[in-house]
C-alpha positions as CSV (number, residue, x, y, z in Angstrom):
1,X,90.5,-20.5,-124.0
2,X,90.3,-18.3,-127.2
3,X,94.0,-18.6,-127.7
4,X,93.8,-22.4,-127.4
5,X,90.9,-22.5,-129.9
6,X,88.3,-23.7,-127.3
7,X,85.9,-20.8,-127.8
8,X,86.4,-19.7,-131.4
9,X,88.3,-16.8,-132.8
10,X,88.5,-13.4,-131.1
11,X,89.2,-10.1,-133.1
12,X,90.6,-8.4,-130.0
13,X,90.6,-8.0,-126.2
14,X,90.2,-4.8,-124.3
15,X,91.5,-4.1,-120.8
16,X,90.2,-0.9,-119.1
17,X,92.9,0.4,-116.8
18,X,91.7,2.7,-114.0
19,X,95.4,3.4,-113.2
20,X,95.0,1.9,-109.7
21,X,95.0,-1.9,-110.0
22,X,97.2,-4.2,-107.9
23,X,100.7,-4.9,-109.4
24,X,99.7,-8.5,-109.8
25,X,96.9,-7.5,-112.2
26,X,99.3,-5.6,-114.5
27,X,101.7,-8.5,-114.4
28,X,98.9,-10.8,-115.5
29,X,97.8,-8.4,-118.3
30,X,101.4,-8.2,-119.6
31,X,101.5,-12.0,-119.8
32,X,98.1,-12.1,-121.5
33,X,99.3,-9.6,-124.1
34,X,102.2,-11.9,-125.0
35,X,100.0,-15.0,-125.2
36,X,97.3,-13.2,-127.2
37,X,99.9,-11.8,-129.7
38,X,101.1,-15.4,-130.4
39,X,97.6,-16.2,-131.6
40,X,97.3,-12.9,-133.6
41,X,94.8,-11.4,-131.1
42,X,95.5,-7.7,-130.3
43,X,95.1,-6.5,-126.7
44,X,93.9,-2.9,-126.4
45,X,94.6,-1.0,-123.2
46,X,92.2,1.9,-122.7
47,X,92.2,4.5,-120.0
48,X,90.3,7.6,-119.0
49,X,92.7,8.7,-116.3
50,X,94.0,7.6,-112.9
51,X,91.0,7.1,-110.6
52,X,92.9,7.6,-107.4
53,X,94.6,10.8,-108.5
54,X,91.4,12.1,-110.1
55,X,89.3,11.4,-107.0
56,X,91.7,13.5,-104.8
57,X,92.2,16.3,-107.3
58,X,89.8,19.2,-106.7
59,X,90.4,20.4,-110.3
60,X,88.9,17.3,-111.9
61,X,85.2,16.5,-112.2
62,X,83.8,14.8,-109.1
63,X,83.1,11.1,-109.7
64,X,81.0,9.3,-107.1
65,X,82.6,6.2,-105.6
66,X,80.4,3.8,-103.5
67,X,82.1,4.7,-100.1
68,X,80.4,3.6,-96.9
69,X,79.2,6.7,-95.2
70,X,78.1,7.8,-91.8
71,X,76.0,10.9,-91.9
72,X,76.1,13.8,-89.5
73,X,72.8,12.6,-87.9
74,X,74.3,9.1,-87.2
75,X,72.5,7.3,-90.1
76,X,74.5,5.2,-92.5
77,X,74.5,5.0,-96.2
78,X,76.6,4.3,-99.3
79,X,77.7,6.5,-102.2
80,X,76.5,6.1,-105.8
81,X,78.8,4.1,-108.1
82,X,79.8,6.1,-111.1
83,X,83.5,5.0,-111.2
84,X,82.8,1.7,-113.1
85,X,80.7,3.5,-115.8
86,X,83.2,6.3,-116.3
87,X,86.6,4.5,-115.9
88,X,85.7,1.1,-117.3
89,X,82.6,0.8,-119.4
90,X,83.0,4.2,-121.1
91,X,86.5,3.7,-122.3
92,X,85.7,0.1,-123.4
93,X,82.6,1.2,-125.5
94,X,84.6,4.1,-127.0
95,X,87.3,1.6,-128.2
96,X,84.6,-0.7,-129.6
97,X,83.1,2.1,-131.5
98,X,86.5,3.0,-132.9
99,X,87.1,-0.6,-134.0
100,X,83.7,-0.6,-135.7
101,X,84.7,2.4,-137.8
102,X,83.4,5.4,-135.8
103,X,85.0,8.6,-137.0
104,X,87.6,10.5,-134.9
105,X,88.1,12.5,-132.8
106,X,85.1,11.5,-130.6
107,X,84.3,8.1,-132.1
108,X,80.6,8.6,-131.2
109,X,78.7,7.2,-134.2
110,X,79.1,3.7,-135.5
111,X,78.3,3.2,-139.2
112,X,74.9,1.5,-139.5
113,X,75.0,-2.2,-139.8
114,X,78.3,-2.7,-138.0
115,X,78.1,-4.6,-134.7
116,X,80.4,-6.4,-132.2
117,X,79.7,-9.5,-130.1
118,X,81.1,-8.7,-126.7
119,X,82.2,-11.7,-124.5
120,X,81.7,-11.1,-120.8
121,X,83.5,-13.5,-118.4
122,X,80.8,-14.1,-115.8
123,X,81.0,-17.6,-114.4
124,X,78.0,-19.8,-113.6
125,X,77.9,-18.7,-110.0
126,X,77.6,-15.1,-111.2
127,X,74.5,-15.7,-113.3
128,X,72.6,-13.2,-111.3
129,X,74.8,-10.5,-112.8
130,X,73.7,-11.3,-116.3
131,X,71.7,-8.5,-118.0
132,X,70.6,-9.2,-121.6
133,X,69.1,-5.7,-122.1
134,X,70.8,-4.1,-125.0
135,X,72.6,-0.9,-123.9
136,X,73.4,0.2,-127.4
137,X,72.8,-0.8,-131.0
138,X,76.4,-1.8,-131.8
139,X,77.1,-4.6,-129.3
140,X,75.4,-7.8,-128.3
141,X,76.5,-9.8,-125.3
142,X,77.7,-13.3,-124.9
143,X,78.7,-15.2,-121.7
144,X,81.0,-18.1,-122.8
145,X,81.7,-19.4,-119.3
146,X,78.0,-19.6,-118.4
147,X,77.4,-21.4,-121.7
148,X,80.1,-24.0,-120.6
149,X,78.6,-24.2,-117.1
150,X,82.0,-23.2,-115.6
151,X,82.0,-21.9,-112.0
152,X,84.7,-19.7,-110.5
153,X,86.4,-22.8,-109.1
154,X,86.2,-24.5,-112.5
155,X,88.0,-21.5,-113.9
156,X,90.7,-21.6,-111.2
157,X,91.3,-25.3,-111.9
158,X,91.5,-24.7,-115.6
159,X,94.1,-21.9,-115.1
160,X,96.2,-24.0,-112.7
161,X,96.2,-27.0,-115.0
162,X,97.6,-24.8,-117.8
163,X,100.3,-23.1,-115.8
164,X,98.6,-19.8,-115.1
165,X,98.6,-20.2,-111.3
166,X,96.6,-17.9,-109.2
167,X,95.1,-15.0,-111.1
168,X,94.6,-11.7,-109.3
169,X,91.1,-10.2,-109.3
170,X,90.9,-7.0,-111.4
171,X,89.6,-4.2,-109.2
172,X,90.9,-0.9,-107.9
173,X,93.1,-1.2,-104.9
174,X,90.8,1.1,-103.0
175,X,87.5,-0.4,-104.1
176,X,84.9,-0.4,-101.3
177,X,83.4,-3.6,-102.6
178,X,86.5,-5.6,-101.4
179,X,85.8,-8.3,-98.9
180,X,88.0,-9.0,-95.9
181,X,90.0,-11.6,-97.9
182,X,90.9,-9.0,-100.5
183,X,91.9,-6.4,-97.9
184,X,94.2,-9.0,-96.3
185,X,95.7,-9.8,-99.6
186,X,96.5,-6.1,-100.2
187,X,97.9,-5.8,-96.6
188,X,100.5,-8.4,-97.5
189,X,102.0,-5.8,-99.9
190,X,103.3,-3.1,-97.6
191,X,103.4,-0.4,-100.4
192,X,99.9,-1.1,-101.6
193,X,98.5,-1.3,-98.1
194,X,100.1,2.1,-97.2
195,X,98.6,3.5,-100.4
196,X,95.0,2.5,-99.5
197,X,95.3,3.5,-95.9
198,X,96.4,6.9,-96.9
199,X,93.6,7.1,-99.5
200,X,91.0,6.1,-96.9
201,X,92.1,9.0,-94.7
202,X,92.0,11.4,-97.5
203,X,88.4,10.6,-98.6
204,X,86.9,11.0,-95.1
205,X,84.9,14.1,-96.3
206,X,84.4,12.7,-99.8
207,X,86.7,15.2,-101.4
208,X,86.9,19.0,-101.7
209,X,85.1,20.9,-104.4
210,X,84.4,24.7,-104.6
211,X,86.2,25.1,-101.3
212,X,83.9,22.9,-99.3
213,X,83.7,19.2,-98.3
214,X,81.5,17.0,-100.4
215,X,80.0,15.3,-97.3
216,X,78.5,16.5,-94.1
217,X,79.3,13.2,-92.5
218,X,82.3,10.8,-93.1
219,X,83.2,8.3,-95.8
220,X,85.2,5.0,-95.4
221,X,86.5,2.3,-97.6
222,X,85.6,-0.6,-95.2
223,X,82.0,-1.5,-94.5
224,X,82.6,-1.3,-90.8
225,X,82.9,2.5,-91.2
226,X,86.1,2.8,-89.2
227,X,89.6,3.7,-90.5
228,X,91.0,1.0,-92.7
229,X,94.0,0.3,-90.5
230,X,91.7,-0.6,-87.6
231,X,88.9,-2.3,-89.6
232,X,88.2,-5.9,-88.7
233,X,89.6,-7.4,-91.8
234,X,91.0,-10.4,-89.9
235,X,87.5,-11.8,-89.5
236,X,86.9,-14.9,-91.6
237,X,83.5,-14.8,-93.3
238,X,81.2,-17.7,-93.9
239,X,81.9,-17.5,-97.6
240,X,85.6,-17.8,-97.1
241,X,85.1,-20.9,-94.9
242,X,83.1,-22.5,-97.6
243,X,85.7,-21.6,-100.2
244,X,88.4,-23.1,-98.0
245,X,86.5,-26.4,-97.8
246,X,86.1,-26.4,-101.6
247,X,89.8,-25.9,-102.0
248,X,90.5,-29.0,-99.9
249,X,88.4,-31.0,-102.4
250,X,90.2,-29.4,-105.3
251,X,93.5,-30.4,-103.7
252,X,92.3,-34.0,-103.5
253,X,91.3,-33.9,-107.1
254,X,94.6,-32.5,-108.2
255,X,97.1,-34.2,-105.9
256,X,95.3,-37.3,-104.8
257,X,94.6,-38.4,-101.2
258,X,97.5,-37.1,-99.1
259,X,97.2,-40.3,-96.9
260,X,98.1,-42.4,-99.9
261,X,97.5,-46.1,-99.6
262,X,99.6,-47.2,-96.7
263,X,98.5,-50.3,-94.7
264,X,97.2,-48.0,-92.0
265,X,95.6,-45.5,-94.2
266,X,93.9,-47.5,-97.0
267,X,90.4,-46.3,-97.7
268,X,88.7,-49.5,-98.9
269,X,85.3,-48.4,-97.7
270,X,85.0,-50.7,-94.6
271,X,86.4,-49.4,-91.3
272,X,89.3,-51.4,-89.9
273,X,87.5,-51.9,-86.6
274,X,84.6,-53.4,-88.5
275,X,87.0,-55.8,-90.3
276,X,88.5,-56.9,-87.0
277,X,85.1,-57.6,-85.5
278,X,84.1,-59.6,-88.6
279,X,87.2,-61.6,-88.2
280,X,86.5,-62.3,-84.5
281,X,83.0,-63.4,-85.3
282,X,84.2,-65.7,-88.0
283,X,86.7,-67.4,-85.6
284,X,84.0,-67.9,-83.0
285,X,81.7,-69.5,-85.6
286,X,84.5,-71.8,-86.6
């Protein structure tokens, strides 16, 4: 929308790369970079490291990922989420400070009076995620899609109408927040599926630091707390069923009624049987 002039001018876009996104996401970002450059908008790619490799490397600092856990006493829990803050928000904010004139090498202090308006792409059905609390003195938040009243489905229609097709959701391949639909999408790519299954096995004890496991119990990527290859990802959730119904309506809006207007499929508003009965009654009255 910014490229097309629908939302005003952007000074730049930032993509935080965890190093472990689906291939489709990187393909989309590559295309975005081309389109943004045509409009004179730079795309900055920032990165702290590779989340998958760092998580499994005992020599790196341990970062808590929200795994689903089963404790030694049989109780269940969930790990704290530090990965988003350290691998996404941290690198983004560092780049913003750099662009605002913070001095190298650490880019910690922004000159007084310099600020950035940060656009966040929450849709209208994600309004519960909006937090207007200022996290620092150099950025203020804006939510353009919510301002326009655009839902996720509205965004998908907008993208399809302009030739973007289906856009992959940006999230680590091994994110425990995936729903069953996302796990099934990953499973359709044999290489990516083998990757996350392997990772799921490797994090069973949460990682090894100082020669001992991080967990007394076990950690899993899927909320069922069973190995990913046996998890019930084939189960269709209620949300998916609702989304599928909405997609049918979207198809009607885009392609028209698939029944067309044949003599036996015309939708004039009065059932054919009712018309016949009306005709019979008219004949009897005559």
